[in-house]
N, C-alpha and C positions, 0 to 999 in steps of 0.2 A: 924264721927269717934271719935271726941273729947269727946262726952258724952257716948259712948257705952262701958260700963264696965262689964255688966252682959251678958254673952253669952246666946243666945237663944237655940241653938242646936249645940254645938261645934263639935260633932262627924259628923254632917251632913254638916253644913255650918258655919265654924268658924267666918266668918265676920258679921254674923247677931246677933243683941243684943236685949234685952228686951227694952232698951231705944229707939232703932229704931222702934220697934213695937209701943211703946207709942207715939212717934213722928208721925208715919204714921196715927195712929188712931186719934190723935189730929188734924192733917191736914184734914182728912176725915170729922171729926166733924165740923170743920170750913167751909168746902165746903158745907156740908149739911145745916148749918146755913145760909150761903149765898144763897144757892139754895131756901130755904124756904122764905127768905126775899126779894130776888131780882127776883124771878121767875125762870122758867126752860124751857127747850125745851119740856118737858112733861107737858101738861096742867093739873095741879093737880086738878083743880075744876071739870074736866070731870070724875074723878074717883069717882064713886058712893060710898058714905059712908066713904070716906077717907079724911084725913086732912093732912097737911104738916108734922105732927108729925111722920108719918110712914117712912119718908125719912131717918132720922138719924139711926134707927136700921137696915134698909135695907142696907144702904151704909156701915155701920160698919161691918155688916155680910159679905158683898161682899169683903171688905178689908181683913177680916180674912181668907176667902176662898182663896183669891189671895195669901196671905202669905203662906198658907198651900200648894198651888200649887207650889210656888217657892221652898219651902223646899222639896217637893216631887221630883221635878226635880233635885234638888241638891243631894238627896238621890240616885236617879237612876244613876246619873253621878258618884257619889262616889262608888257605888257598881260595876259599870262597869270599874272603875279605869281610867276614863278620866277626863281631866280638862275642855275641851270645848266640847259642843255637836255638833260642826261642825266648818268649817273653813270660812263660809260666813262672819262672823263678828269676825275676829281674835282679841284676847285679851278681848273680851266681854263675853266669855263663850259660844259663838255660838248663832245662831239665836234662838234656843229654850229657851235660857236663857233670851232673850228679851221679849218673849211672854208667858212664863210659867204661870205667875199670871193671865193675861187676859184669857188664855185658860181654866184655872180652874174656873174662876168666870163668864165668859161671858154667859154660858148657864143659870146660876141662875139669872143674870141681865136681860136676855131676859124674863124669867118667871116673874120677879118682875115688869118690866116696860112695857111690851107689853101685851096687852090683846086681 
């Protein structure tokens, strides 16, 4: 919150900022770098014609899709006029707010990493 000065989509989700997007993408890039240098659960050598260089763009793309999923869920809640999508996790925006990004990007992750 200290660094977030430029709002990403204030009409949809006023707490999200471009600085948060940059921080998330930087964290994903560091993760991809660690993944390529330290190994991964997915055996990269088994992927024909692939090199570890494919991981960075795939993970960054998945992160962006997750952010879009999060904003989409916030838009739906805003249009419905509700603060929380449920009462299972009070004060956290509801259960859907905890899984909105993975729900958006998980199908694409399966396509990218499972053959």
